[in-house]
C-alpha positions as CSV (number, residue, x, y, z in Angstrom):
1,T,9.3,28.8,-23.4
2,A,8.3,29.7,-20.0
3,V,11.8,29.2,-18.7
4,K,13.2,31.6,-21.3
5,E,10.5,34.2,-20.3
6,R,11.6,34.0,-16.7
7,E,15.3,33.9,-17.4
8,R,15.9,37.5,-16.1
9,I,14.2,36.7,-12.8
10,Y,16.1,33.4,-12.4
11,R,19.4,35.0,-13.3
12,H,18.9,37.7,-10.8
13,L,17.9,35.3,-8.0
14,L,20.8,33.0,-8.7
15,T,23.5,35.7,-8.9
16,A,22.3,37.6,-5.9
17,D,23.7,37.2,-2.4
18,A,21.1,34.6,-1.7
19,S,22.5,32.2,-4.3
20,R,24.1,29.9,-1.7
21,E,20.7,29.5,0.1
22,I,19.0,28.8,-3.2
23,L,21.6,26.2,-4.1
24,E,21.0,24.6,-0.6
25,I,17.3,24.6,-1.2
26,L,17.8,22.8,-4.5
27,Q,20.1,20.3,-3.0
28,N,17.8,19.6,-0.1
29,S,14.7,19.2,-2.3
30,M,16.6,16.6,-4.4
31,A,18.2,14.7,-1.5
32,G,15.0,13.1,-0.3
33,F,14.2,11.7,-3.7
34,I,17.7,10.4,-4.2
35,R,17.8,8.9,-0.7
36,D,14.6,7.1,-1.3
37,S,15.8,5.8,-4.7
38,L,19.1,4.6,-3.1
39,E,17.2,2.8,-0.4
40,E,15.0,1.1,-3.0
41,S,18.0,0.1,-5.1
42,E,19.6,-1.4,-2.0
43,K,16.5,-3.4,-1.2
44,Q,16.6,-4.8,-4.8
45,G,20.1,-6.0,-4.2
46,V,22.1,-3.2,-6.0
47,E,25.6,-2.9,-4.5
48,L,26.0,0.8,-3.7
49,A,29.3,2.6,-3.8
50,G,29.0,3.7,-0.2
51,P,26.7,4.6,2.6
52,I,23.3,6.1,1.5
53,P,23.8,9.4,3.4
54,L,27.1,10.1,1.6
55,L,25.7,9.0,-1.8
56,S,22.6,11.1,-1.3
57,V,24.7,14.2,-0.6
58,Y,27.0,13.5,-3.6
59,Y,24.2,13.0,-6.1
60,S,21.9,15.8,-4.8
61,N,24.8,18.3,-4.8
62,G,25.7,17.4,-8.3
63,L,22.2,17.8,-9.6
64,A,21.7,21.0,-7.7
65,T,24.9,22.5,-9.0
66,M,24.1,21.3,-12.6
67,T,20.7,23.1,-12.3
68,F,22.3,26.2,-10.9
69,F,24.9,26.2,-13.7
70,W,22.1,25.8,-16.3
71,A,20.2,28.8,-14.9
72,I,23.1,31.2,-14.5
73,N,24.5,30.4,-17.9
74,G,21.3,31.4,-19.8
75,F,19.4,28.1,-20.0
76,R,21.5,27.0,-23.0
77,Y,20.0,23.5,-22.8
78,S,16.4,22.6,-23.2
79,V,14.4,21.2,-20.3
80,E,14.4,17.9,-22.1
81,E,18.2,17.9,-22.4
82,M,18.5,18.6,-18.7
83,T,16.0,15.9,-17.8
84,L,17.8,13.3,-20.0
85,C,21.2,14.2,-18.6
86,S,19.9,14.0,-15.1
87,Y,18.2,10.7,-15.8
88,N,21.4,9.2,-17.4
89,L,23.5,10.3,-14.4
90,L,21.1,8.7,-12.0
91,A,20.2,5.6,-14.1
92,D,22.4,3.3,-11.9
93,I,20.7,4.3,-8.7
94,I,17.1,4.8,-9.7
95,P,15.2,1.5,-9.7
96,D,13.1,0.7,-12.7
């Protein structure tokens, strides 16, 4: 797959000194989507576990760290497995 072909590049990027910045970029890119999803869920009457800013940070950090782990450990799971896992973790906060 394309991910496997680029594994060496990803592994280098994610294990370099810049890895903290890359993790932060991943987290920030996911935070907006998650915040919007939480706001929509709240509008639909879903009782959230806490304030949206805290939950957004919690979920986006979890997803970013999971993605980082996936990359630095050799992409042992398929893109489909990662997508399904992410979806299942977020199913309670993403409105249908």
